[in-house]
N, C-alpha and C positions, 0 to 999 in steps of 0.2 A: 504494500500500500504506500502511496506517496501523496504529497500535497502539491498542487499546482499553485503558482503565484497568485492567482485571482481568488484563492480560497476554496477551490473545488478539491474534493478528495477523489482519488482514483484508485481502483483496485483491478489488477489484471490477472487473468487466469487462462488456462487452456480449456477449450470447448471442443468436444467431438461432435460432428454433425455429418449428415449424409449429403453427399454431392447430389444435386437434383438431376444431373444427367446420368450418372452411373450408379447411383444408390450405394456407393462405396463410402465408408467412413472417411472423413477428411478432418484433419486437426487444424484449428485456427485459434486465434486469440480473441477474447472478448474483454472489454473494459467496462467496469461499472463506474459511473460518474455520479457523485452525490453533489448536488448544488449547495450553495451556502446555506447555513442553518435556517435563515429566515424564509428561504424559498421552499423548504421541505419537499423537494421533488427529487426523484431518483430516475435515472435514465440509463439504459444499456446501449452501448455503442459497439457495433460489430464490424470488423474490417472485412473487405472483400475476400473471397476464397483465394488461397495461395498468396496472401499479402506478405510482403517482406521488404525490409530496407536494403537497398542496393549499396547506397553510400549516403553520407550525410545530406539529407534533404531530397534524396532520390529514392522512389519506391516503385515496386512492381506488384501486380496482382492479377487475378482473374477479373472478369467483367463485373463492375459494381452494380448492385441492385439498390432499390430504394432503402432497404434496411441498412445499407452501408453509408448512407449520406451523412449521418451525424458523425461517424468516425472520420470520414474524409474532410468534413468541415474543420475538425480539430487539427488537421495537418498543415493548414495554411497553404494549400496547393496553388501554384500559379498557372500550371498547364498540365494537360493530359495528352499523351500520345496514344491514339487508338489505331490498332493495326488490322482489325477485321474488315473485310470488304463490304459488309452490310452497313447501311446508314445508321448513324448513332441515334438511339431512341430519343424521342422528343422529351420524355420525362427527365432523362439524364441531361439533355441539353438545357432544360429549364434550370436544373440544379447548378450547372456550370455557369450560366448567365447570372443567376442570383448571387453567386459567390465570387464572381470576377475571375473565373478560371477559363483559360484559352484552350480550345480543342484543336489538336493537330491530327488529322485523319489521313492515314496512309493505308489504303485498302490492299492488304497483301494476302494472296491466297495461301492456304496452308501448304507446307512442304513435308508434313509428316507422312512417311511411307507406311502404309498398313500392310502387315504381313499376314498371309493366310496360312494358319498352322494346320489346316485340314488338308489331307493329301488326296 
């Protein structure tokens, strides 16, 4: 548990959840944020699947969902690089606009080779 400078208390732990695509357990981190005492509100912030820090101020993750927006707001992001060929969802675009985050969209087709193990 740690204290953030604005008086919020955070607690971080590991959460095991099922990946929506594969239904395979995936481990991620969840952070519980308690607001200042007078606000008496508790909020859970969950990072996107496969979230990790690459370097100081540089992060990587799977595609963010609405449930991840609170977590992303706390990072102070300036830009997001989106590599999927599909258009970026409008709900996510609205989140970016309202938080002053720039989107760089480079639609790259996947290069993963799928091996067929059935003979």
